C-alpha positions in Angstrom: 31.7 0.6 21.3 31.4 -2.2 18.8 30.9 -6.0 19.1 28.2 -8.1 20.8 27.3 -9.1 24.4 25.1 -11.5 26.3 22.0 -9.3 25.9 21.8 -10.0 22.2 23.0 -6.7 20.8 25.4 -5.7 18.1 26.4 -2.3 16.6 27.8 0.9 18.0 26.5 0.3 21.5 25.2 -2.3 23.9 22.1 -2.3 26.2 24.5 -1.4 29.1 25.6 1.7 27.2 21.9 2.7 26.6 21.1 2.0 30.3 24.0 4.2 31.5 23.1 7.0 29.1 19.4 7.0 30.0 20.1 6.6 33.7 17.8 3.5 34.0 18.2 -0.1 34.8 19.2 -2.7 32.2 15.9 -4.5 32.7 14.0 -1.3 31.8 16.1 -1.0 28.6 15.4 -4.6 27.7 11.6 -4.0 28.2 11.6 -0.9 26.0 13.8 -2.4 23.2 11.7 -5.6 23.1 8.4 -3.8 23.2 7.3 -5.2 26.5 4.6 -3.6 28.7 5.1 -2.1 32.2 7.3 0.9 31.3 6.2 4.5 32.0 6.0 6.6 28.8 8.5 9.1 30.0 11.0 6.3 30.9 10.5 4.7 27.5 11.1 8.1 25.8 14.5 8.4 27.7 15.5 5.0 26.6 14.5 5.5 23.0 16.4 8.9 22.9 19.5 7.3 24.3 19.3 4.3 21.9 19.0 6.7 18.9 21.9 8.9 20.1 24.1 5.9 20.5 23.0 4.2 17.3 22.0 1.1 19.2 20.8 -1.9 17.1 19.1 -4.9 18.5 20.3 -8.3 17.3 17.0 -9.8 16.1 18.6 -12.9 14.7 20.0 -13.9 18.1 16.7 -13.0 19.8 14.7 -15.2 17.4 16.8 -18.2 18.4 15.5 -18.1 21.9 12.7 -20.5 22.7 9.4 -18.7 22.4 11.0 -15.4 21.4 9.0 -12.9 19.4 9.7 -12.4 15.7 8.9 -8.7 15.9 6.9 -9.1 12.7 3.2 -8.4 11.9 1.4 -9.9 8.9 -1.2 -7.9 7.0 -3.5 -9.4 4.3 -5.6 -6.8 2.5 -7.8 -6.9 -0.6 -5.5 -5.0 -3.0 -2.5 -2.8 -2.1 -3.1 -0.8 -5.3 -6.5 0.4 -4.0 -6.0 3.7 -2.2 -8.4 2.7 0.6 -6.3 -0.4 1.5 -3.0 1.3 0.9 -4.0 3.9 3.6 -4.7 1.0 6.0 -1.3 -0.6 5.2 0.5 2.7 5.7 -1.1 3.2 9.1 -0.2 -0.4 10.2 3.3 0.0 8.9 3.9 3.2 10.8 2.6 1.8 14.0 4.7 -1.3 13.6 7.8 0.9 13.0 7.1 2.8 16.2 7.3 -0.5 18.0 10.5 -1.6 16.1 8.5 -4.3 14.2 8.5 -5.3 10.6 5.3 -5.6 8.5 4.7 -8.2 5.8 1.8 -7.1 3.5 0.1 -9.3 0.9 -3.0 -8.9 -1.3 -5.7 -11.6 -1.3 -7.6 -9.9 -4.3 -11.0 -11.1 -3.0 -9.9 -14.8 -3.4 -10.8 -16.9 -0.3 -8.3 -19.6 -1.3 -5.5 -17.0 -1.8 -6.5 -15.4 1.6 -6.1 -18.8 3.4 -2.8 -19.5 1.6 -1.4 -16.2 2.6 -2.5 -16.4 6.2 -1.0 -19.9 6.6 2.3 -18.7 5.0 2.4 -15.8 7.5 1.8 -18.1 10.4 4.6 -20.3 9.3 6.9 -17.2 9.3 6.0 -16.9 13.0 4.4 -13.4 12.8 3.5 -12.1 16.3 0.0 -11.0 15.1 -2.1 -10.9 12.0 -4.4 -8.2 10.5 -6.8 -9.4 7.8 -9.3 -7.8 5.5 -11.3 -11.0 5.1 -12.9 -12.3 1.9 -13.5 -16.0 2.8 -16.7 -17.5 4.2 -15.1 -19.5 7.0 -12.3 -18.3 9.3 -12.3 -21.2 11.7 -9.0 -22.3 10.3 -7.4 -19.4 12.1 -9.0 -20.5 15.4 -7.9 -24.1 14.7 -4.3 -22.8 14.3 -4.6 -21.2 17.8 -4.1 -17.7 16.4 -7.6 -16.2 16.7 -6.6 -14.1 19.8 -3.7 -12.7 17.8 -5.7 -11.8 14.7 -7.5 -8.5 14.0 -10.1 -8.3 11.2 -10.3 -5.0 9.4 -13.2 -3.5 7.3 -15.2 -6.7 7.5 -15.9 -9.1 10.3 -14.7 -12.7 10.3 -17.0 -15.5 9.2 -17.9 -18.3 11.6 -15.2 -17.1 14.1 -14.8 -14.5 16.8 -11.9 -12.1 17.0 -11.0 -8.4 17.4 -12.6 -6.4 14.6 -12.5 -2.8 13.3 -15.3 -1.8 11.0 -16.6 1.3 9.2 -20.0 2.8 9.8 -21.3 1.3 6.6 -25.1 1.1 6.9 -25.4 4.5 8.7 -23.1 6.2 6.2 -25.2 5.0 3.3 -28.4 6.0 5.0 -27.0 9.5 5.5 -26.1 9.7 1.8 -29.7 8.7 0.7 -31.3 11.0 3.2 -29.2 13.8 1.9 -30.4 13.5 -1.7 -34.0 12.8 -0.5 -33.8 16.2 1.2 -33.0 17.8 -2.2 -36.2 16.3 -3.7 -34.9 13.1 -5.3 -37.0 9.9 -5.1 -35.5 8.0 -8.0 -32.2 7.1 -6.4 -30.0 4.4 -7.8 -27.4 2.3 -5.9 -24.3 1.2 -7.8 -22.3 -1.2 -5.6 -20.0 -4.2 -5.3 -20.7 -7.9 -5.0 -23.3 -8.4 -2.3 -21.4 -11.4 -0.9 -19.1 -8.8 0.6 -20.1 -7.5 4.0 -19.5 -3.8 3.2 -21.6 -4.0 0.0 -24.5 -5.7 1.9 -24.3 -3.2 4.7 -24.3 -0.2 2.4 -27.2 -1.6 0.3 -29.0 -2.1 3.6 -28.5 1.5 4.6 -29.7 2.7 1.2 -32.9 0.6 1.6 -33.5 1.7 5.2 -33.3 5.4 4.2 -35.9 4.9 1.4 -38.2 2.9 3.7 -38.0 5.6 6.4 -38.9 8.2 3.8 -41.8 6.2 2.5 -40.2 5.8 -0.9 -40.7 2.5 -2.6 -37.5 0.8 -3.8 -37.3 0.3 -7.5 -35.3 -2.9 -8.2 -34.3 -1.6 -11.6 -32.3 1.1 -9.8 -30.2 -1.3 -7.8 -27.0 -2.3 -9.7 -24.7 -4.6 -7.7 -22.0 -7.1 -8.6 -19.6 -4.4 -9.8 -16.2 -5.5 -8.8 -14.3 -3.2 -11.1 -14.7 0.5 -12.1 -15.4 -0.7 -15.7 -18.3 -2.8 -14.4 -19.7 0.2 -12.5 -19.3 2.4 -15.5 -21.4 -0.1 -17.6 -24.0 -0.4 -14.9 -24.3 3.4 -14.6 -24.6 3.8 -18.4 -27.5 1.2 -18.4 -29.2 3.2 -15.6 -28.9 6.4 -17.5 -30.3 4.8 -20.7 -33.6 3.9 -18.9 -36.7 5.8 -20.1 -36.9 9.3 -18.7 -39.7 8.4 -16.2 -37.6 5.5 -14.8 -34.2 7.0 -15.0 -32.5 7.9 -11.7 -32.0 11.5 -10.8 -29.5 10.6 -8.1 -26.9 7.9 -7.6 -25.2 6.5 -4.5 -22.0 4.6 -5.4 -20.9 1.9 -3.0 -17.1 2.4 -3.0 -14.3 4.3 -4.7 -14.0 1.9 -7.7 -17.7 2.2 -8.4 -17.4 6.0 -8.1 -14.7 6.2 -10.8 -16.8 4.1 -13.1 -19.9 6.2 -12.5 -18.0 9.4 -13.1 -16.9 8.1 -16.5 -20.4 7.1 -17.4 -21.8 10.5 -16.2 -19.3 12.5 -18.2 -21.2 15.5 -19.7 -24.4 14.7 -17.6 -23.2 15.4 -14.1 -25.0 18.7 -13.9 -28.3 16.8 -14.2 -27.7 13.8 -11.9 -26.9 14.0 -8.3 -24.1 11.8 -7.0 -22.9 10.8 -3.5 -19.9 8.5 -3.3 -19.1 6.2 -0.4 -15.4 6.6 0.4 -13.4 9.7 -0.4 -10.9 9.5 -3.2 -8.1 11.6 -4.7 -9.3 14.7 -6.6 -12.8 14.3 -5.3 -12.6 17.8 -3.8 -11.5 19.3 -7.2 -14.2 17.4 -9.0 -16.8 18.6 -6.5 -18.0 15.1 -5.6 -20.0 14.8 -2.4 -18.8 11.8 -0.4 -19.4 9.7 2.7 -15.9 10.0 4.0 -14.4 7.2 6.1 -10.9 7.1 7.6 -9.0 4.1 6.4 -5.8 5.3 8.1 -7.7 5.3 11.4 -9.0 1.9 10.6 -5.4 0.6 10.3 -4.2 2.5 13.4 -6.9 1.0 15.6 -6.3 -2.5 14.1 -2.5 -2.2 14.9 -3.3 -1.0 18.4 -5.5 -4.0 19.1 -2.9 -6.3 17.7 -0.1 -4.9 19.9 -2.4 -5.1 22.9 -2.8 -8.8 22.3 1.0 -9.2 21.8 1.5 -7.4 25.1 -0.7 -10.0 26.9 -4.3 -8.8 26.8 -6.4 -12.0 26.8 -9.8 -10.4 27.2 -12.9 -11.0 25.1 -12.9 -10.0 21.4 -13.6 -6.3 20.8 -15.4 -4.5 17.9 -14.5 -0.9 17.1 -16.4 1.2 14.6 -14.9 4.1 12.6 -17.4 6.9 11.9 -18.6 7.8 8.3 -19.0 11.5 7.6 -21.0 13.3 4.9 -18.9 15.9 3.1 -20.8 18.1 0.7 -19.0 19.4 -2.3 -21.7 20.1 -4.9 -22.5 16.8 -6.7 -24.9 15.6 -4.0 -26.7 19.0 -3.8 -28.1 19.1 -7.3 -31.9 19.4 -7.0 -34.3 16.9 -8.6 
């Protein structure tokens, strides 16, 4: 069957056809197609199977013209889609959105607060149903002022001066485990090579590094803390400077604060890796082949949880903001087990 009907459908079949095929009411089909709550999973499965078999297509243009209708679109603002950590988040959100017949618009703020705000406002003007943001700005009250804080989920970092659903990584605890690991192999001159400390993740990981040293009774050497490395090249230069220190001051182990810092450190340590222990925060491609011990997080899970929280809000959950934390796991591969 072709054409359109009063239920806003076009294509090979109508909602009535889907309802008849699935053996359910028209109202049930409407709820499933429009992503509304209140349908049992087995019933939704029957409807989706019938819709697929009949090649049913929803007319989103007609639906969007209704007053207060959903746009069936999510907005995602991340740091940089080229970074594998954030591309994994984007992939997870996109797949969850697709399961709910939603579109995803993704944009990169590139650690620029002004660009972040510009992108968020542009997405709100496009009437997205929910926002997911990896924040970089120092004040997110503008989202609250726009009345969208209950439909915004912050990923990887918490919002500044605002309250909203948030999904974080176990940053401080993960860094602490990394330092404790090299301490157990006899290291006391342990360096930290990290990102800008204005970033929540960098501060938390540096805090975990310091806490592990304090617990072990090892005095922190400020000369071994190299932060402010926003690129892999920066981290490479910082690592080279650390390795050029006099032998008595030179680090015997290094914790890198993210995947970019790890890449830079590996370049600087080329030819010296057998003598310097290395633990990297965040797993990365080829880390297993290179034998790099990592603190592995799960950016895909970060995106999944963020999307689930967003859809819960879309479905009508108006409870208090929630904070979820994704675990960080030590994965030993050789580089972190080099003895002092």
